[in-house]
N, C-alpha and C positions, 0 to 999 in steps of 0.2 A: 064274636065271630072270629076272633084272632086265634082262638085256640083251635080252629079250624084249619088254619094255615099250613102248620106243620103236617097233618093229615092228610092235606091235599097234596103237598109236596112229595110226601113218602109214596104215596099212589101215583102221582105221575112218574117218580123215578123207579118204579118197581117193574123190574124187568118182566115178570110174569102177568103184568096188568094189562089186559086186552082192553081197558077203555082209558089208558093214558092220556089220550087226545083230550078226552072229556074231564079230565081233571086238571089239565094245562088251560082249558078254556074256564074252568070254575074258579082258577085262580086268577085268571085275567078278569073276571066279572068282579072279584074282590079288588084287584086293582091299586091296592093303596102302595106307599112308598116302601112300606116293610116288603110286600110282595116283590115290588120292583127290584128291591136291593137282594132278595134271597135269589130271585132268578137271575138276577147278573152273576152271582157267585155261581151259580150252576153254569152258566156260559163260559166262565173262566176256568171250570174243572176239567177234569180229562175225560169224562163220558160224554162223548159226541151224541149219542142218542137223546140223553137227557138234556143236553145243550140245545138241541134242535127242538125239544119241546119247550124249553124255556124262551127260546127266541118266536116261537109261535105264539107263546102266551104273551109275552113282551109285546107284540105286534100288534095285539087287541087292546092293549092298556092304553087309555087317553093320555095320562102323564107318564110318557114313556121315554122321554128324550134323553135321559142321562143314560139309557142303556144302549143308545145307538153306537157310541165309540166302542164298548166292548164287544158289540156285535160285528163291526167293522174289523175289529182287531181278530176276531175269530175267522173272519173271512180274508183277511189278508195273510193269515197265519201259514206259512209253507205246509205245516204237516196237514191242513186241511183243503189243500188246493184243488184235489179233484173230488173233494165232496163236501162243497160249501154252499152248494145250490140252495138248500134249505135255509141257510141262513141269508142268501141272498133274497129269497122270496119273502122272508120275515120282513125286510126293509120296507114293503109296501105299508105297513102300518106307522110308519115315521115320517118326520118333517126332514126331507131329503135335500132342500134348498140352499143348503151351505155344503154338499157333499157330492158338487159335481166331478171333482178330481178321483174322490174314492170311486165313485161309478164309473167314471172314465177308465179307471185302473182295472177294475172287474171287466169291464167289456173287453178290453185290450187281451188280457192275461188270463180270464176265468175260463173254466172249462165250458162246455156247450149250454148247459143250463145257466150256469151263472152269467155268462157272456149274455146271452139271449134276454135275460131277466134285465140284467145293467142297461141294455141298448133300449129297452122298453122304456124304463125310468130316465134314460137320457132324453128319450122322444117327447115325454109327456110330463116331467116334473119341471116346473118354473124354478130355475136356479137362480142364486145370488152370484152374477159373473163379474169378475174384476181383470184387470190385465194380468194380475198374479195367477189369477185361476187359469188363464190362457197360457201363460208361461209355463207352468207346472204340467198342464195338458199336453203341449208341445213336447215337454222334456220325456213325458212317459211315452209319447208316439215315437219319437227319435229312439229311445231306448228299445221299443217293440220292434220298430223297423230294422235296426241293426242286429236283432238277435233272433230274427225268423226267415225262414228260406222264402225268397219272393217270386217262387215259381209256382206257388198254388193259387187256385181260384178263391180259396179263402182269404189269402192275403189281398189278393187284387178287389176283392169285394170290401174287405176291412178297410183298406186302403183310401178307397173311393168314399166310404160312408166318414172316414175321419177326416178327410180333406174339407168334406162338406160342413161335418160339424165345426170344425176350427173355422172355416171361412165365414160360417154364419155367426160366430162369435167376434171375429174381427170386424165384420160387417156394423153388428150392435155397438162397437166402440166408435167407428166411423162417423156412426150417426149423432153421437153425443157431442 
């Protein structure tokens, strides 16, 4: 089966291939550590289309957690700022319980798709929250607040949502 992997990778990355998604899915079905490592290399590469396909495949692999950091790096990379929605979408296949701050940042600073997906994760993932996580989230909120126009409805909506999120986390610590 291992000799199939290079073929599937080549087909997935072939720009003329109309079934590239299918090849990504076939790689996900194989799902070995070798496949994960090869897909991570594609995420770190320069070709954004191939990186999206690799992220898609990685999100469907059961033992994929070591790929989470490279995907988050791609999301946070400023060169991908307005085109990282497919990476954020791929996060659905990962354990995000330790990534509240990453998702909070994506929610604050992401484009429309990324921000909305991050908000969904913030609402539905059960996170490991600590006072340190709260401090980091508050720091990112202050940075956002200081660098955005306060005149827009978008800001007011986000401000209301963020204050609710932060207060709920504070309330959790008061209960303990």
